[in-house]
N, C-alpha and C positions, 0 to 999 in steps of 0.2 A: 485389542483390549489389554494385551500384556503390557503395552507401553504406558497405559494409564495405571495399571495395578502395581507396577514396580516402583512407583514414586514413593519414596520414604520407607523402603523395606527395613524393618528393624533388626534383622539378623542376616547372617550369611550361612551358606550351607556348611562351612567348616565349623562355625559355632554350634550349629544344630547337631552335627556329629559328636562334638565334644560334650554337649549337654546331656545326651541320652546314651552315651557309649556304655555306661555302667548300669543301665536300667535293668531291674529284675523282672523277667517275664514268667516266673514260676508260679505266680499266684493265680493264674488263669489264662484264658486265651485273649491275646491282644493283637491289634493291628500295629505294625512297627511304626516308629517315628518316620516322618517323611518331610522333605523340603520341596515345596511346589513352586519355588521361584519368588515367592512373596513372603510366606510365613513358614516357620518351623512348627509343624504339627506334632504334638507329643504322642507317645504310645496311647492308644485308646482301646478300652475294653470292647470285646466282640459284641455285635448286635446293639450298638449304641451310636449316638451322634455327638460330635464335639463342635463347639462354636468358638469363634474368636472375633473380636471387633474388626470391623472393616478397616483397611488401611486408609491413610490420608492421601488424597490425590484429587486431581481434577475430575469432576463428575461423580465423585464418591461421597457417600455419607458415612462418616466415622462413627455415628451413633447406632448404625445397624450392624448386623453380624453376618459373617461368612461361615460355612459349615462343611464338614466332611462326614461321611457315614462309614462305619466299620461293619462289615458283614458278620454273620454268625460263625464263619470259619476263620476269622482273623485276617481278612484281606480288605483293603479299601475298595469301596464300591466305585465304579466308574460312572461315566456320564450316561451309559446305557446299562441295562440289567446284566448283560453278559460281559461287560468290560471290567476285568479285574487286574489289568496289567499294571497301571500306574496309579489308578484311583483318580478322583476328580474332586476339586474344590469348587463349591457352588458360591460364586461371587455375584450372582444375579441380583440378589437383594441389596447389594452394596451401592448400586447405581442410584443417582437421583432420578426423579421423574423425567426431566428433560434428557438426561444422558440415556436412560432406558428407551425412550421413544426414538432417539437417534440411532441406537444400536438395532432396534427392531426394524427400522427402515433400511439400515445398511445391510443386514443379513436376512432380509425378507425372502429372497429367492434361494440363495444357497450360501454356505460358508465360504466356498471358493470365490464366488463373485464379490462377497464382502471384503475378503482379503485383497483382491485385485483393486477394489476401489480405494482401500487404505493405501496401497502402494501408489496409486495415481495421485492421491492427496499429498503423499510425501514427495513425489516428483515435482508437483507444482510449487512446493516450497523453494526448490532450487531456482525455478523460473522467477519467482517473486524476488528472491534475494538479488539475482542478476539484474532484474529490471529496476529495483529500488536503487542499487548502486549506480547504474547508468543514469537514472533520473536525478539522483542527488548531484552527481558530477555536472550534468548539463544545467541544472537549476542554479547551482552556485556560480558557474561561469556567467549565466544570464544576469543574475543579480549584480555581479561585478561590472558587467558592461553597462547596465542601466544606471548604476550609481556613478560610473566613471565619467560619462559624457553629458555635459549640460544640455546639449541640443535634444536629448531624449527625455528631459524632465518636463513632462506634461501629464495631464490627467490620465490619459490612456496608459502610459508606461507606469504611472504610479499604481494604477489598478493592477497591472501585470505584476509589479513587484510584490504587492500584498498577497496576490494569489500564489506567487512563487514561494514567499515566506511560509505561508500556511502549508504548502506541499512539502517544503523542506522539514518542517516540524513533524509532520506525519511520517515522512520517510525515516527520519532519525529515530523516532520512537519505535517504529516497526522493526528496523534493523536491530535496535538494542534488545527488543523482546525476542527476536528470532535467534540472535547470537546467544543470548542468555539461555534460551531453551535448548539450543544445540549443545552448549557446554554442560549443562546439568544432565541432559539425556546421555551424553557420552561418558561423563564421569560415573553416573549411576550404572551404566552398562559395564564399564570396565572394573570399577572398584566395588560396585554394589553397595555404595554408601551414599547417603544424601549429601548434597552440596548446597550451600547457601548462595542465593542470587535473587534476582527480581521475582522469579516464579515462587520461591520459597519464603519470601518476605511479604506478608499479607498487605501491609500498608503501602509499601513501595509498589507492589504489583497492581493494586487497585488504583493508586495514583497514576501509574503509567497508562492504564487503560482509560482513565478519565482524560488525561492529556491527549491521548490518541484520538478519542472521540471528539474532543474539542477541536483539534486540528482538522479532522475530517469535516466537521460541521462548518468550520470557518472556510475551508476550501470550497464547499458547496455554496456558501453565501457569496464568496468572491466570484465564483463562476456565474452566479445569478447577476451580480453587479456587472460583470463583463458583458453578459447578454443584454442587460437593461441599458447600459451605456452605449453599446454598439447599435442597438435598435433605435435609441433616441438620436444618435448621430446620423443615422441613415434616413430616418423618417421625419423626425421633428427636431426642434432646436431648444429643448428645455433640459435642465439638469446638466448643462455642459460647462457652467461657470466654475471657476476654481473653488468658490466658496462651498459648493456642494460636495467637495471631496471629504469634508468633515462628516457629512451625513453618511457617505459611503463607508468611512471607517467605523462609525457606530454600528451600521448594519453588518459590516463584514467581521468585526471582532467583538462587539458588544452583545448582539443578539445571540450568537453561538455560546457566549459565556453564560448567559441566563438559561438557555436551553440545556446546556451540558450540566450546569449546576442542579437544575431541577431533576434531570434524569439521574444524576449521581445520588441525590438524596433518596429518590424512590428505589433505586437499585440497592443502595446500602440497607434500606429498611427491609425489603422483601427477600434479599439474598444475603442476609447477615450470617447465615449458617453455611453458605457456599464458599468454598475456598477460592479466593481470587476471582469471585464472580464468574466462575466457569459457566459458559453457555448463556451469558447475558444477552447475546444477540438473538437467541431463540425465544426470548420472553416477549410477552405482549407489550410491556411498558417500554421496550426498546424503540417503539414507534414514536415515542416522545422526540427522538432524534430523526428517525427514518422518515416520519411523515413530512416535516418541513423540508428535508432533503429532497424527497420525491417531488414535492410541490415546486421547489426551485428548479429542478431538472425539467419538469413539465412546462413551466413558464419559459425556460430557455428554449425548449423545442418550439414553442409558439413564436418566440423571437426569431428563431432560425428560419421558420417558414415565411415570416414577414420580410426578413432581410433578403431571402432568395426571391420573393415576389418583387420587391423593389429592384433587385438586380436584373431580373428578367425584363421588367418594364424599361429600364434604362438601355438594356441591350437591344430591345425591339426599336427603341427610338434611334439607335445608332445604325439601324438597317442591317444587322448581321443575320446570317443564315440561321435556320432553326437548329441545325446540328451544332453550330458554334454556340448558340444560346444554351442548349442542353449541356454541352461540354463544360462551359463556364459555370453553369448552375451546379452541376455535380461537383466540380472542383471547389466551389465556394462552400458547399455542404461538408465536404471532406475536411477542408481547412478549419471550419468552425466547430465541428463536432467535438474534438478533444478539448478546446478552450471552454466550451459551454458545459462540459461534463455529461453529455448525453449518453456516452458509453457506460456510465455508472449504473444505468437502469438494469443492465444484465446482472451486475453484482447484487442488486437489491432483490432480485427474484430468488425464490427458494431453491436451494441446491437439489437437483434431481437424483438424490442418493437412492431412492427406492426404485428407480428405473434401471435400464440396461447399463452395462459397463461402458459401452461406446458413447451413449448419450451423456453419462456423467463425465467421461473423459473430455468430450467436446466442450461441455459447459465449463469444466474446471480449467482447462488450458486456456480457453478464450477469455474467460473472466479475469483470471489472474495475470494474463499477459497484458490485457488492456489497462487494468488498474495499476499495475506496477510500472509500466512504461509510459503512463500518461504524462508524468512530469517531463520525460524526455521529448515526447511528441510536442507538447506545448512550447518547450524551450526552443526546439528546432524551428517550428513554424512561425513563432512570434518573436524570436530573437535572432537566431543564426541565419534564417532565410528571409528575414524582413528587410525590405529595401532601405528604409530609413535607418535602421541599425547598421546595415552594411555601409551605407554612405558615411555615417558618423565614425565608424571604425576606420574606414579607408582615409577619411579626412584626418583623423587623429594620427594614423600611421604616417601619412605624408608629412604632417607637421613635425612629427618626431624625427623623421629622416632629414628634413630640411634643417632643423635645429641642431641635429647631430653633425651635419656637414659644416654648419657655421661654427660650432664649438670645437670640432676636431678637423681643421683644414688639412689638405694634403701636404705632407711633409716633403721638403726638398732635400736633395743630396743625402737621402737615407741609403743605408747599405742595401735595403731590400727594395728600394724604389729607384727607378731610372731617373736620370738627371733631366729628362725632358719636361719642360714646364707645361702645365695644363693650358689648354686653349681658352682664353678668356671669353671668346665669342661663344663657344659651346656652353660655358658655364652660364653666361647671361641668357642664352636661349633656353636652357633648362629651367632657370628661375622664372622667366617670363611665361613659359608653358605651364608651370605649376600654378602661378598666380592666375592665369586665365582659367584653369580648371576650377580653382576656388570661386572665382567670380561667376563663372557659368553655373556652378552648383547653387550659388546664392540667388541667382536670378530666376530659378525655376521653382520657387516656393509655391505650394498649392494650398487650397483651403483645407480645414479640418475634415470636411466630408470626403474630399478626394483622397486625403491621406488615409482615412479610415477604410475606404473601399479598396485601397491598393492591395492588401493581403488577400482580399476576397476575390476581386475580379481579375487581378494581374494584368489590367489593361495598360498601366503605365510602368509599374515596377514588377519585375519578375521575381517572385519569392523563391 
C-alpha cells in the first residue's frame, strides 16, 4: 500500500520539521507534528481528529479524506487501542471501490501473506521485462527475414507478419510503461519528489493504455485469422486466394480499432474521475474487449482439435503405429498452441489473490512467463525452425557467397597468399555442385496443403 500512497507526496520530512519547529505548545495539550511518509500532519489538540485530503495516486480518490486521532493525553492513537508508539494514519477511506476490494482480497488471510503476494507480483515484473525484450528481438529478426526473401511472400507469411507487427506494438508499449513506472518509482523513493512521465501525464497515460489494448486485440484477431486460414488449408480450399488477404486485413486491424474505440469511450465516461483509468481491467465493461478475445481463442481451440483430427486420419492412412500417431499429434498441438494464442486463456482468468501464497505464485509466474515469451515462441517455431524459411535463408547465403567469390577472386602473387594457382577443376566442381543443389531444391516443390502441414507433422521438413 505504501507504494500507492507515496505517489505525489507534497512535502518532505525536512520541510515538515522546519514548518513546525517554532510551534507554541503552551496553550494546551497537543499531539506533536509527525511525518507519516506521505503527509506532514500538524500539531493537533488532544482528544480530537484531524483530516487531510487523500493524496493523488493510482487507486486513490483525492476527493476523500485521510485522518489521524489524537488521544486525551496528547499522543497519536495507533491502529489498535493500545498502540501509542508512532500513531496511525487511516487511509482506508482514500481507496476507490475497486482498489478497496482488491486489497480486501489480498489481505483476507493475514497481513504477512498479503505482503508476500505483493513481493511475488514485483518479482513477476522482472520475468515480464526479460520475456518482452527477448520476444521483441526475435520478432524483429523474423520480420526482417520475411521481408527480405521473395520466396516467403505468400498469404501464410503475410499473416505471420501482421501478427508479428501487432505483437511488436504491444511489446513496445508495455516496455515503455514498465520503464516509465520504474523511473518514477525510483525517483520518488530517492528524492521523495514527483517526476513527470507517462504515469503522471493523464492524456499520455490513457492514450498509452488505449494503444496497448488495441495492439492486444489486434494480436488476438490475427491469431484467429491464423487458425482460420490453417483450418481452411487443411480441410477445405476456400479463402485461400490472394484477394481474400484484404478481408484478413480488415478483420485483423479494422475490427480491433472499432472495438477499442468503443471501449475507450465507455471507459473515459465511467472512469473520468479515476487517474489514468487505474483498475480498468477489473471493471465489467472491460469485457467489451475481453469477450471477443475469448471468443477468438475458443474458436482457435476448435480449429486446433479439427486440425489434429485431420492429422490423425492422415497418419492412420499411412499405416503408422498408434504410439507414433500419438507422438505426432501431441507435437502438432504443442507447435500450434502458441500461434493460436490458446495459452492466453490463463491470463484471462481472475488472479487467485484471495487464495494461498503458493497458488498465487504458480498462477503469477506461469501466466506472465507464457504471455511475455509468446512472441519468442512464435518466432522460433514459425520462422527460425521453419523448413521453408531455413531453405530460403540457406539459398540466399549460398547466393551471397557465390557472388562474393565472383566479385572478389583469389589474388595472385600476394604477400599473404602463396604463388600456387588454384586448381580450375576444383573450382568448376564447386560451381557445378552448387548449381545442382539449387536445381534439386527447385524440383521438390510441394502443394500449399503439404507446405502448411510441414510445421505440424514434421513428416517432410524437420522444424
